[in-house]
All heavy atoms as TSV, in Angstrom:
chain	resi	resn	atom	element	x	y	z
A	1	MET	N	N	65.979	130.514	38.135
A	1	MET	CA	C	67.132	130.469	39.003
A	1	MET	C	C	67.989	129.275	38.647
A	1	MET	O	O	67.452	128.205	38.338
A	1	MET	CB	C	66.677	130.385	40.468
A	1	MET	CG	C	65.926	131.602	40.960
A	1	MET	SD	S	65.372	131.435	42.669
A	1	MET	CE	C	66.878	131.438	43.554
A	2	PRO	N	N	69.296	129.442	38.698
A	2	PRO	CA	C	70.189	128.312	38.340
A	2	PRO	C	C	69.959	127.118	39.289
A	2	PRO	O	O	69.841	127.298	40.510
A	2	PRO	CB	C	71.594	128.884	38.571
A	2	PRO	CG	C	71.397	130.367	38.518
A	2	PRO	CD	C	70.032	130.649	38.981
A	3	GLY	N	N	69.840	125.905	38.728
A	3	GLY	CA	C	69.670	124.704	39.513
A	3	GLY	C	C	68.261	124.343	39.809
A	3	GLY	O	O	68.007	123.278	40.371
A	4	VAL	N	N	67.258	125.209	39.521
A	4	VAL	CA	C	65.889	124.927	39.846
A	4	VAL	C	C	65.353	123.671	39.182
A	4	VAL	O	O	64.479	122.992	39.741
A	4	VAL	CB	C	64.982	126.158	39.526
A	4	VAL	CG1	C	64.747	126.284	38.040
A	4	VAL	CG2	C	63.665	126.035	40.268
A	5	GLU	N	N	65.996	123.256	38.092
A	5	GLU	CA	C	65.578	122.006	37.424
A	5	GLU	C	C	65.824	120.787	38.293
A	5	GLU	O	O	65.262	119.706	38.021
A	5	GLU	CB	C	66.232	121.892	36.043
A	5	GLU	CG	C	67.714	121.635	36.060
A	5	GLU	CD	C	68.575	122.882	36.250
A	5	GLU	OE1	O	68.052	124.010	36.262
A	5	GLU	OE2	O	69.805	122.715	36.402
A	6	ARG	N	N	66.677	120.912	39.311
A	6	ARG	CA	C	67.011	119.763	40.197
A	6	ARG	C	C	66.348	119.905	41.555
A	6	ARG	O	O	66.683	119.188	42.478
A	6	ARG	CB	C	68.504	119.681	40.324
A	6	ARG	CG	C	69.176	119.359	38.987
A	6	ARG	CD	C	70.647	119.085	39.107
A	6	ARG	NE	N	70.838	117.828	39.812
A	6	ARG	CZ	C	71.986	117.394	40.242
A	6	ARG	NH1	N	73.081	118.096	40.010
A	6	ARG	NH2	N	72.107	116.232	40.870
A	7	TRP	N	N	65.425	120.811	41.692
A	7	TRP	CA	C	64.751	121.097	42.953
A	7	TRP	C	C	64.090	119.862	43.559
A	7	TRP	O	O	64.272	119.533	44.726
A	7	TRP	CB	C	63.730	122.209	42.779
A	7	TRP	CG	C	62.861	122.549	43.963
A	7	TRP	CD1	C	63.343	122.641	45.274
A	7	TRP	CD2	C	61.545	122.774	44.036
A	7	TRP	NE1	N	62.307	122.924	46.083
A	7	TRP	CE2	C	61.156	123.031	45.348
A	7	TRP	CE3	C	60.509	122.837	43.055
A	7	TRP	CZ2	C	59.862	123.314	45.749
A	7	TRP	CZ3	C	59.250	123.130	43.456
A	7	TRP	CH2	C	58.927	123.364	44.758
A	8	VAL	N	N	63.328	119.134	42.783
A	8	VAL	CA	C	62.644	117.957	43.279
A	8	VAL	C	C	63.617	116.886	43.698
A	8	VAL	O	O	63.425	116.203	44.707
A	8	VAL	CB	C	61.605	117.414	42.212
A	8	VAL	CG1	C	61.004	116.126	42.715
A	8	VAL	CG2	C	60.530	118.461	41.961
A	9	GLU	N	N	64.742	116.732	42.948
A	9	GLU	CA	C	65.772	115.797	43.347
A	9	GLU	C	C	66.349	116.185	44.703
A	9	GLU	O	O	66.568	115.323	45.552
A	9	GLU	CB	C	66.897	115.832	42.303
A	9	GLU	CG	C	68.049	114.899	42.587
A	9	GLU	CD	C	69.175	115.033	41.571
A	9	GLU	OE1	O	69.033	115.709	40.551
A	9	GLU	OE2	O	70.249	114.432	41.818
A	10	TYR	N	N	66.595	117.445	44.946
A	10	TYR	CA	C	67.056	117.936	46.205
A	10	TYR	C	C	66.070	117.568	47.312
A	10	TYR	O	O	66.450	117.137	48.403
A	10	TYR	CB	C	67.283	119.490	46.147
A	10	TYR	CG	C	67.402	120.123	47.503
A	10	TYR	CD1	C	68.643	120.069	48.188
A	10	TYR	CD2	C	66.372	120.764	48.084
A	10	TYR	CE1	C	68.750	120.677	49.417
A	10	TYR	CE2	C	66.454	121.407	49.305
A	10	TYR	CZ	C	67.634	121.341	49.977
A	10	TYR	OH	O	67.744	121.937	51.223
A	11	GLU	N	N	64.795	117.837	47.078
A	11	GLU	CA	C	63.757	117.535	48.062
A	11	GLU	C	C	63.745	116.055	48.412
A	11	GLU	O	O	63.625	115.686	49.579
A	11	GLU	CB	C	62.391	117.969	47.537
A	11	GLU	CG	C	62.212	119.462	47.396
A	11	GLU	CD	C	62.062	120.156	48.682
A	11	GLU	OE1	O	61.427	119.596	49.600
A	11	GLU	OE2	O	62.496	121.319	48.826
A	12	ALA	N	N	63.964	115.211	47.441
A	12	ALA	CA	C	63.981	113.764	47.673
A	12	ALA	C	C	65.206	113.376	48.535
A	12	ALA	O	O	65.090	112.488	49.403
A	12	ALA	CB	C	64.011	112.976	46.352
A	13	MET	N	N	66.326	114.015	48.310
A	13	MET	CA	C	67.520	113.720	49.088
A	13	MET	C	C	67.352	114.094	50.581
A	13	MET	O	O	68.040	113.537	51.429
A	13	MET	CB	C	68.716	114.423	48.479
A	13	MET	CG	C	69.153	113.838	47.167
A	13	MET	SD	S	70.721	114.480	46.458
A	13	MET	CE	C	70.533	116.235	46.594
A	14	LEU	N	N	66.440	114.996	50.875
A	14	LEU	CA	C	66.239	115.362	52.288
A	14	LEU	C	C	65.766	114.152	53.049
A	14	LEU	O	O	66.082	114.014	54.250
A	14	LEU	CB	C	65.188	116.458	52.387
A	14	LEU	CG	C	65.680	117.869	52.021
A	14	LEU	CD1	C	64.482	118.838	52.051
A	14	LEU	CD2	C	66.736	118.315	52.937
A	15	ASN	N	N	65.029	113.222	52.457
A	15	ASN	CA	C	64.568	112.019	53.162
A	15	ASN	C	C	65.740	111.183	53.622
A	15	ASN	O	O	65.786	110.694	54.757
A	15	ASN	CB	C	63.655	111.197	52.272
A	15	ASN	CG	C	62.375	111.905	51.952
A	15	ASN	OD1	O	61.841	112.660	52.752
A	15	ASN	ND2	N	61.854	111.670	50.751
A	16	ASN	N	N	66.762	111.023	52.784
A	16	ASN	CA	C	67.922	110.281	53.145
A	16	ASN	C	C	68.684	110.989	54.270
A	16	ASN	O	O	69.177	110.379	55.215
A	16	ASN	CB	C	68.870	110.080	51.944
A	16	ASN	CG	C	68.261	109.211	50.902
A	16	ASN	OD1	O	67.402	108.384	51.175
A	16	ASN	ND2	N	68.683	109.395	49.659
A	17	LEU	N	N	68.799	112.296	54.221
A	17	LEU	CA	C	69.477	113.063	55.200
A	17	LEU	C	C	68.783	112.936	56.538
A	17	LEU	O	O	69.442	112.802	57.611
A	17	LEU	CB	C	69.522	114.552	54.781
A	17	LEU	CG	C	70.278	115.513	55.709
A	17	LEU	CD1	C	71.761	115.110	55.787
A	17	LEU	CD2	C	70.105	116.941	55.238
A	18	MET	N	N	67.490	112.901	56.533
A	18	MET	CA	C	66.684	112.770	57.776
A	18	MET	C	C	66.976	111.447	58.454
A	18	MET	O	O	66.951	111.339	59.698
A	18	MET	CB	C	65.188	112.888	57.499
A	18	MET	CG	C	64.745	114.295	57.102
A	18	MET	SD	S	65.032	115.484	58.394
A	18	MET	CE	C	64.029	114.793	59.693
A	19	GLU	N	N	67.250	110.387	57.693
A	19	GLU	CA	C	67.592	109.102	58.259
A	19	GLU	C	C	68.961	109.077	58.913
A	19	GLU	O	O	69.231	108.316	59.829
A	19	GLU	CB	C	67.462	108.001	57.201
A	19	GLU	CG	C	66.035	107.763	56.751
A	19	GLU	CD	C	65.956	106.740	55.652
A	19	GLU	OE1	O	67.005	106.039	55.399
A	19	GLU	OE2	O	64.887	106.570	55.042
A	20	GLU	N	N	69.898	109.915	58.409
A	20	GLU	CA	C	71.259	109.910	58.858
A	20	GLU	C	C	71.536	110.886	60.038
A	20	GLU	O	O	72.479	110.654	60.769
A	20	GLU	CB	C	72.206	110.300	57.661
A	20	GLU	CG	C	72.170	109.292	56.535
A	20	GLU	CD	C	72.957	109.755	55.335
A	20	GLU	OE1	O	73.744	110.742	55.494
A	20	GLU	OE2	O	72.780	109.211	54.273
A	21	LEU	N	N	70.737	111.907	60.181
A	21	LEU	CA	C	70.981	112.909	61.211
A	21	LEU	C	C	69.991	112.781	62.367
A	21	LEU	O	O	68.848	112.380	62.105
A	21	LEU	CB	C	70.890	114.291	60.621
A	21	LEU	CG	C	71.901	114.637	59.525
A	21	LEU	CD1	C	71.631	116.011	58.949
A	21	LEU	CD2	C	73.319	114.587	60.073
A	22	PRO	N	N	70.385	113.129	63.550
A	22	PRO	CA	C	69.485	113.047	64.709
A	22	PRO	C	C	68.530	114.225	64.788
A	22	PRO	O	O	68.571	115.062	65.698
A	22	PRO	CB	C	70.502	113.041	65.904
A	22	PRO	CG	C	71.625	113.827	65.390
A	22	PRO	CD	C	71.748	113.547	63.948
A	23	LEU	N	N	67.697	114.358	63.751
A	23	LEU	CA	C	66.727	115.425	63.717
A	23	LEU	C	C	65.340	114.902	64.019
A	23	LEU	O	O	64.998	113.741	63.673
A	23	LEU	CB	C	66.718	116.126	62.349
A	23	LEU	CG	C	68.012	116.734	61.877
A	23	LEU	CD1	C	67.914	117.174	60.426
A	23	LEU	CD2	C	68.408	117.888	62.752
A	24	ASN	N	N	64.488	115.725	64.636
A	24	ASN	CA	C	63.125	115.312	64.916
A	24	ASN	C	C	62.184	115.549	63.741
A	24	ASN	O	O	61.117	114.986	63.681
A	24	ASN	CB	C	62.602	116.031	66.142
A	24	ASN	CG	C	63.238	115.581	67.400
A	24	ASN	OD1	O	63.613	114.404	67.529
A	24	ASN	ND2	N	63.406	116.472	68.351
A	25	GLY	N	N	62.606	116.381	62.805
A	25	GLY	CA	C	61.754	116.655	61.667
A	25	GLY	C	C	62.159	117.874	60.919
A	25	GLY	O	O	62.908	118.721	61.415
A	26	VAL	N	N	61.666	117.972	59.734
A	26	VAL	CA	C	61.892	119.118	58.863
A	26	VAL	C	C	60.539	119.408	58.210
A	26	VAL	O	O	59.846	118.509	57.787
A	26	VAL	CB	C	62.932	118.803	57.771
A	26	VAL	CG1	C	63.032	119.899	56.745
A	26	VAL	CG2	C	64.317	118.593	58.411
A	27	ILE	N	N	60.233	120.682	58.115
A	27	ILE	CA	C	59.000	121.056	57.411
A	27	ILE	C	C	59.376	121.868	56.163
A	27	ILE	O	O	60.025	122.891	56.291
A	27	ILE	CB	C	58.092	121.917	58.346
A	27	ILE	CG1	C	57.620	121.097	59.525
A	27	ILE	CG2	C	56.866	122.423	57.567
A	27	ILE	CD1	C	56.840	121.879	60.537
A	28	CYS	N	N	58.974	121.324	55.054
A	28	CYS	CA	C	59.184	122.062	53.788
A	28	CYS	C	C	57.895	122.802	53.480
A	28	CYS	O	O	56.792	122.227	53.492
A	28	CYS	CB	C	59.498	121.054	52.678
A	28	CYS	SG	S	60.968	120.060	52.953
A	29	GLN	N	N	58.008	124.094	53.190
A	29	GLN	CA	C	56.835	124.898	52.899
A	29	GLN	C	C	56.938	125.411	51.478
A	29	GLN	O	O	58.036	125.753	51.012
A	29	GLN	CB	C	56.799	126.105	53.842
A	29	GLN	CG	C	56.627	125.705	55.285
A	29	GLN	CD	C	56.547	126.899	56.214
A	29	GLN	OE1	O	57.086	127.966	55.922
A	29	GLN	NE2	N	55.868	126.743	57.327
A	30	TYR	N	N	55.824	125.468	50.812
A	30	TYR	CA	C	55.735	125.888	49.427
A	30	TYR	C	C	54.608	126.868	49.233
A	30	TYR	O	O	53.556	126.699	49.807
A	30	TYR	CB	C	55.491	124.701	48.494
A	30	TYR	CG	C	56.402	123.541	48.811
A	30	TYR	CD1	C	55.946	122.446	49.571
A	30	TYR	CD2	C	57.707	123.534	48.351
A	30	TYR	CE1	C	56.798	121.399	49.840
A	30	TYR	CE2	C	58.540	122.502	48.680
A	30	TYR	CZ	C	58.101	121.415	49.385
A	30	TYR	OH	O	58.929	120.374	49.692
A	31	ASP	N	N	54.835	127.904	48.466
A	31	ASP	CA	C	53.784	128.855	48.065
A	31	ASP	C	C	53.134	128.297	46.821
A	31	ASP	O	O	53.698	128.381	45.726
A	31	ASP	CB	C	54.383	130.240	47.850
A	31	ASP	CG	C	53.294	131.262	47.554
A	31	ASP	OD1	O	52.183	130.910	47.187
A	31	ASP	OD2	O	53.610	132.489	47.688
A	32	VAL	N	N	51.976	127.680	46.944
A	32	VAL	CA	C	51.330	127.035	45.835
A	32	VAL	C	C	50.901	128.035	44.748
A	32	VAL	O	O	50.512	127.635	43.658
A	32	VAL	CB	C	50.121	126.151	46.298
A	32	VAL	CG1	C	50.614	125.029	47.166
A	32	VAL	CG2	C	49.052	126.983	46.982
A	33	ASN	N	N	50.962	129.295	45.078
A	33	ASN	CA	C	50.621	130.322	44.087
A	33	ASN	C	C	51.802	130.586	43.163
A	33	ASN	O	O	51.651	131.275	42.158
A	33	ASN	CB	C	50.185	131.636	44.772
A	33	ASN	CG	C	48.929	131.430	45.541
A	33	ASN	OD1	O	47.938	130.940	45.012
A	33	ASN	ND2	N	48.949	131.868	46.796
A	34	LYS	N	N	53.000	130.063	43.505
A	34	LYS	CA	C	54.189	130.326	42.712
A	34	LYS	C	C	54.710	129.165	41.972
A	34	LYS	O	O	55.714	129.250	41.219
A	34	LYS	CB	C	55.318	130.899	43.621
A	34	LYS	CG	C	54.957	132.251	44.171
A	34	LYS	CD	C	56.064	132.855	44.950
A	34	LYS	CE	C	55.674	134.239	45.471
A	34	LYS	NZ	N	56.771	134.875	46.181
A	35	ILE	N	N	54.119	127.955	42.111
A	35	ILE	CA	C	54.544	126.777	41.382
A	35	ILE	C	C	53.335	126.148	40.728
A	35	ILE	O	O	52.202	126.263	41.165
A	35	ILE	CB	C	55.249	125.751	42.321
A	35	ILE	CG1	C	54.372	125.320	43.463
A	35	ILE	CG2	C	56.566	126.311	42.787
A	35	ILE	CD1	C	55.029	124.259	44.340
A	36	ASP	N	N	53.580	125.541	39.578
A	36	ASP	CA	C	52.481	124.913	38.843
A	36	ASP	C	C	52.074	123.573	39.449
A	36	ASP	O	O	52.771	123.017	40.254
A	36	ASP	CB	C	52.864	124.763	37.362
A	36	ASP	CG	C	54.046	123.861	37.154
A	36	ASP	OD1	O	53.892	122.642	37.393
A	36	ASP	OD2	O	55.087	124.344	36.772
A	37	GLY	N	N	50.927	123.111	39.026
A	37	GLY	CA	C	50.364	121.908	39.623
A	37	GLY	C	C	51.223	120.665	39.403
A	37	GLY	O	O	51.400	119.812	40.306
A	38	ALA	N	N	51.871	120.560	38.241
A	38	ALA	CA	C	52.686	119.420	37.949
A	38	ALA	C	C	53.935	119.394	38.868
A	38	ALA	O	O	54.293	118.328	39.408
A	38	ALA	CB	C	53.129	119.421	36.489
A	39	THR	N	N	54.540	120.565	39.099
A	39	THR	CA	C	55.661	120.585	39.990
A	39	THR	C	C	55.249	120.318	41.410
A	39	THR	O	O	55.954	119.559	42.154
A	39	THR	CB	C	56.344	121.968	39.888
A	39	THR	OG1	O	56.734	122.226	38.563
A	39	THR	CG2	C	57.581	122.060	40.781
A	40	LEU	N	N	54.118	120.837	41.868
A	40	LEU	CA	C	53.631	120.525	43.197
A	40	LEU	C	C	53.415	119.059	43.356
A	40	LEU	O	O	53.732	118.484	44.383
A	40	LEU	CB	C	52.331	121.318	43.455
A	40	LEU	CG	C	51.704	121.108	44.822
A	40	LEU	CD1	C	52.670	121.497	45.936
A	40	LEU	CD2	C	50.391	121.874	44.936
A	41	PHE	N	N	52.835	118.389	42.385
A	41	PHE	CA	C	52.661	116.934	42.436
A	41	PHE	C	C	53.962	116.222	42.542
A	41	PHE	O	O	54.147	115.277	43.284
A	41	PHE	CB	C	51.847	116.462	41.256
A	41	PHE	CG	C	51.423	115.009	41.342
A	41	PHE	CD1	C	50.473	114.613	42.221
A	41	PHE	CD2	C	52.048	114.070	40.535
A	41	PHE	CE1	C	50.064	113.293	42.340
A	41	PHE	CE2	C	51.698	112.718	40.646
A	41	PHE	CZ	C	50.700	112.380	41.552
A	42	ASP	N	N	54.979	116.652	41.780
A	42	ASP	CA	C	56.326	116.047	41.838
A	42	ASP	C	C	56.888	116.158	43.260
A	42	ASP	O	O	57.484	115.230	43.755
A	42	ASP	CB	C	57.257	116.689	40.836
A	42	ASP	CG	C	56.958	116.324	39.406
A	42	ASP	OD1	O	56.243	115.303	39.161
A	42	ASP	OD2	O	57.454	117.019	38.514
A	43	VAL	N	N	56.717	117.314	43.862
A	43	VAL	CA	C	57.221	117.535	45.237
A	43	VAL	C	C	56.465	116.678	46.191
A	43	VAL	O	O	57.047	116.087	47.105
A	43	VAL	CB	C	57.121	119.050	45.598
A	43	VAL	CG1	C	57.401	119.239	47.078
A	43	VAL	CG2	C	58.107	119.845	44.793
A	44	LEU	N	N	55.199	116.564	46.055
A	44	LEU	CA	C	54.398	115.702	46.953
A	44	LEU	C	C	54.884	114.250	46.865
A	44	LEU	O	O	54.863	113.537	47.856
A	44	LEU	CB	C	52.903	115.755	46.608
A	44	LEU	CG	C	52.137	116.946	47.126
A	44	LEU	CD1	C	50.722	116.985	46.596
A	44	LEU	CD2	C	52.153	117.001	48.663
A	45	ASN	N	N	55.274	113.830	45.713
A	45	ASN	CA	C	55.748	112.429	45.517
A	45	ASN	C	C	56.942	112.074	46.356
A	45	ASN	O	O	57.176	110.923	46.624
A	45	ASN	CB	C	56.060	112.123	44.058
A	45	ASN	CG	C	54.807	111.969	43.225
A	45	ASN	OD1	O	53.805	111.446	43.669
A	45	ASN	ND2	N	54.880	112.382	42.006
A	46	VAL	N	N	57.704	113.063	46.769
A	46	VAL	CA	C	58.983	112.756	47.449
A	46	VAL	C	C	58.899	112.932	48.972
A	46	VAL	O	O	59.906	112.676	49.669
A	46	VAL	CB	C	60.184	113.576	46.886
A	46	VAL	CG1	C	60.371	113.252	45.401
A	46	VAL	CG2	C	59.997	115.043	47.142
A	47	HIS	N	N	57.791	113.314	49.509
A	47	HIS	CA	C	57.668	113.520	50.955
A	47	HIS	C	C	56.649	112.534	51.571
A	47	HIS	O	O	55.533	112.485	51.142
A	47	HIS	CB	C	57.226	114.962	51.284
A	47	HIS	CG	C	58.248	115.993	50.963
A	47	HIS	ND1	N	59.506	115.989	51.504
A	47	HIS	CD2	C	58.207	117.029	50.159
A	47	HIS	CE1	C	60.208	117.009	51.023
A	47	HIS	NE2	N	59.420	117.667	50.170
A	48	PRO	N	N	57.081	111.735	52.533
A	48	PRO	CA	C	56.220	110.667	53.125
A	48	PRO	C	C	55.084	111.278	53.984
A	48	PRO	O	O	54.051	110.626	54.183
A	48	PRO	CB	C	57.141	109.817	53.935
A	48	PRO	CG	C	58.289	110.710	54.261
A	48	PRO	CD	C	58.437	111.652	53.097
A	49	MET	N	N	55.254	112.480	54.519
A	49	MET	CA	C	54.213	113.080	55.349
A	49	MET	C	C	53.898	114.452	54.769
A	49	MET	O	O	54.720	115.058	54.098
A	49	MET	CB	C	54.715	113.235	56.797
A	49	MET	CG	C	55.251	111.957	57.425
A	49	MET	SD	S	53.959	110.727	57.716
A	49	MET	CE	C	53.113	111.418	59.109
A	50	MET	N	N	52.685	114.960	55.133
A	50	MET	CA	C	52.303	116.307	54.691
A	50	MET	C	C	51.350	116.870	55.752
A	50	MET	O	O	50.825	116.109	56.598
A	50	MET	CB	C	51.695	116.297	53.339
A	50	MET	CG	C	50.467	115.525	53.130
A	50	MET	SD	S	49.979	115.569	51.387
A	50	MET	CE	C	48.466	114.701	51.432
A	51	ILE	N	N	51.209	118.164	55.725
A	51	ILE	CA	C	50.269	118.877	56.648
A	51	ILE	C	C	49.080	119.285	55.848
A	51	ILE	O	O	49.191	120.003	54.829
A	51	ILE	CB	C	50.942	120.067	57.310
A	51	ILE	CG1	C	52.163	119.578	58.133
A	51	ILE	CG2	C	49.936	120.807	58.224
A	51	ILE	CD1	C	52.962	120.714	58.736
A	52	VAL	N	N	47.877	118.844	56.266
A	52	VAL	CA	C	46.624	119.168	55.615
A	52	VAL	C	C	45.703	119.734	56.692
A	52	VAL	O	O	45.430	119.050	57.689
A	52	VAL	CB	C	46.007	117.967	54.911
A	52	VAL	CG1	C	44.674	118.314	54.282
A	52	VAL	CG2	C	46.952	117.390	53.877
A	53	ALA	N	N	45.239	120.933	56.496
A	53	ALA	CA	C	44.339	121.562	57.448
A	53	ALA	C	C	44.862	121.525	58.873
A	53	ALA	O	O	44.164	121.238	59.838
A	53	ALA	CB	C	42.901	120.966	57.378
A	54	GLY	N	N	46.190	121.756	59.008
A	54	GLY	CA	C	46.826	121.757	60.339
A	54	GLY	C	C	47.148	120.386	60.926
A	54	GLY	O	O	47.665	120.342	62.060
A	55	GLN	N	N	46.904	119.344	60.247
A	55	GLN	CA	C	47.153	117.976	60.724
A	55	GLN	C	C	48.257	117.340	59.920
A	55	GLN	O	O	48.287	117.396	58.702
A	55	GLN	CB	C	45.874	117.112	60.595
A	55	GLN	CG	C	44.683	117.614	61.361
A	55	GLN	CD	C	44.863	117.391	62.835
A	55	GLN	OE1	O	45.374	116.384	63.309
A	55	GLN	NE2	N	44.426	118.350	63.622
A	56	VAL	N	N	49.211	116.678	60.638
A	56	VAL	CA	C	50.232	115.907	59.958
A	56	VAL	C	C	49.673	114.566	59.591
A	56	VAL	O	O	49.142	113.841	60.474
A	56	VAL	CB	C	51.477	115.732	60.886
A	56	VAL	CG1	C	52.535	114.884	60.199
A	56	VAL	CG2	C	52.041	117.086	61.287
A	57	VAL	N	N	49.721	114.222	58.315
A	57	VAL	CA	C	49.156	112.965	57.818
A	57	VAL	C	C	50.115	112.291	56.855
A	57	VAL	O	O	51.030	112.876	56.331
A	57	VAL	CB	C	47.813	113.244	57.050
A	57	VAL	CG1	C	46.755	113.827	58.007
A	57	VAL	CG2	C	47.998	114.119	55.848
A	58	HIS	N	N	49.962	110.989	56.746
A	58	HIS	CA	C	50.752	110.239	55.746
A	58	HIS	C	C	50.362	110.689	54.356
A	58	HIS	O	O	49.150	110.907	54.098
A	58	HIS	CB	C	50.509	108.702	55.866
A	58	HIS	CG	C	51.127	108.140	57.111
A	58	HIS	ND1	N	52.452	107.777	57.146
A	58	HIS	CD2	C	50.652	107.871	58.314
A	58	HIS	CE1	C	52.752	107.300	58.335
A	58	HIS	NE2	N	51.635	107.353	59.092
A	59	ASN	N	N	51.297	110.877	53.517
A	59	ASN	CA	C	51.069	111.342	52.160
A	59	ASN	C	C	50.732	110.201	51.217
A	59	ASN	O	O	51.620	109.405	50.950
A	59	ASN	CB	C	52.347	112.113	51.689
A	59	ASN	CG	C	52.200	112.665	50.288
A	59	ASN	OD1	O	51.192	112.560	49.630
A	59	ASN	ND2	N	53.231	113.279	49.837
A	60	PRO	N	N	49.506	110.161	50.733
A	60	PRO	CA	C	49.148	109.059	49.816
A	60	PRO	C	C	49.847	109.130	48.434
A	60	PRO	O	O	49.830	108.150	47.719
A	60	PRO	CB	C	47.618	109.219	49.696
A	60	PRO	CG	C	47.387	110.672	49.917
A	60	PRO	CD	C	48.410	111.085	50.940
A	61	TYR	N	N	50.460	110.262	48.152
A	61	TYR	CA	C	51.152	110.397	46.893
A	61	TYR	C	C	52.636	110.015	46.919
A	61	TYR	O	O	53.309	109.952	45.940
A	61	TYR	CB	C	51.045	111.837	46.344
A	61	TYR	CG	C	49.595	112.253	46.212
A	61	TYR	CD1	C	49.033	113.169	47.126
A	61	TYR	CD2	C	48.830	111.819	45.215
A	61	TYR	CE1	C	47.724	113.574	47.019
A	61	TYR	CE2	C	47.526	112.212	45.062
A	61	TYR	CZ	C	46.963	113.093	45.983
A	61	TYR	OH	O	45.651	113.461	45.847
A	62	PHE	N	N	53.134	109.780	48.160
A	62	PHE	CA	C	54.564	109.485	48.372
A	62	PHE	C	C	54.953	108.218	47.602
A	62	PHE	O	O	54.256	107.184	47.624
A	62	PHE	CB	C	54.867	109.264	49.822
A	62	PHE	CG	C	56.289	108.828	50.089
A	62	PHE	CD1	C	57.344	109.665	49.826
A	62	PHE	CD2	C	56.560	107.593	50.613
A	62	PHE	CE1	C	58.674	109.289	50.053
A	62	PHE	CE2	C	57.856	107.204	50.903
A	62	PHE	CZ	C	58.871	108.049	50.592
A	63	GLN	N	N	56.059	108.320	46.857
A	63	GLN	CA	C	56.657	107.159	46.137
A	63	GLN	C	C	58.082	106.979	46.668
A	63	GLN	O	O	58.882	107.912	46.563
A	63	GLN	CB	C	56.644	107.420	44.672
A	63	GLN	CG	C	55.281	107.536	44.078
A	63	GLN	CD	C	55.340	107.809	42.614
A	63	GLN	OE1	O	56.356	107.756	41.960
A	63	GLN	NE2	N	54.178	108.190	42.013
A	64	GLN	N	N	58.394	105.805	47.192
A	64	GLN	CA	C	59.714	105.482	47.662
A	64	GLN	C	C	60.660	105.662	46.483
A	64	GLN	O	O	60.427	105.132	45.419
A	64	GLN	CB	C	59.781	104.047	48.164
A	64	GLN	CG	C	60.988	103.729	48.975
A	64	GLN	CD	C	61.072	104.468	50.291
A	64	GLN	OE1	O	61.835	105.423	50.369
A	64	GLN	NE2	N	60.305	104.018	51.278
A	65	PRO	N	N	61.775	106.443	46.655
A	65	PRO	CA	C	62.679	106.633	45.545
A	65	PRO	C	C	63.332	105.354	45.158
A	65	PRO	O	O	63.619	104.461	45.997
A	65	PRO	CB	C	63.684	107.653	46.070
A	65	PRO	CG	C	63.544	107.628	47.546
A	65	PRO	CD	C	62.162	107.104	47.848
A	66	LYS	N	N	63.634	105.206	43.858
A	66	LYS	CA	C	64.334	104.046	43.351
A	66	LYS	C	C	65.842	104.190	43.675
A	66	LYS	O	O	66.398	105.250	43.498
A	66	LYS	CB	C	64.130	103.924	41.860
A	66	LYS	CG	C	62.697	103.686	41.461
A	66	LYS	CD	C	62.572	103.673	39.929
A	66	LYS	CE	C	61.151	103.425	39.507
A	66	LYS	NZ	N	60.269	104.573	39.718
A	67	LEU	N	N	66.401	103.121	44.187
A	67	LEU	CA	C	67.845	103.143	44.480
A	67	LEU	C	C	68.625	102.987	43.191
A	67	LEU	O	O	68.270	102.220	42.310
A	67	LEU	CB	C	68.195	102.024	45.457
A	67	LEU	CG	C	67.521	102.100	46.819
A	67	LEU	CD1	C	67.843	100.869	47.631
A	67	LEU	CD2	C	67.944	103.376	47.555
A	68	LEU	N	N	69.699	103.695	43.094
A	68	LEU	CA	C	70.546	103.639	41.881
A	68	LEU	C	C	71.559	102.564	42.012
A	68	LEU	O	O	72.033	102.218	43.012
A	68	LEU	CB	C	71.241	104.965	41.632
A	68	LEU	CG	C	70.297	106.150	41.383
A	68	LEU	CD1	C	71.081	107.470	41.280
A	68	LEU	CD2	C	69.525	105.952	40.095
């Protein structure tokens, strides 16, 4: 699909949007059967929280984005 190469960048930008808007939260869902492990790891790197076995937990893989 056009633009899919910037998907992870888009996901990272959601964190900034969340700080600017009065939202209580956003849940990003992924079908792990449709993306490869490397891409899944890249996506995990940009989200500070994740849901594991029905529990919201801090994401140990999260990396604060570098400011340009």
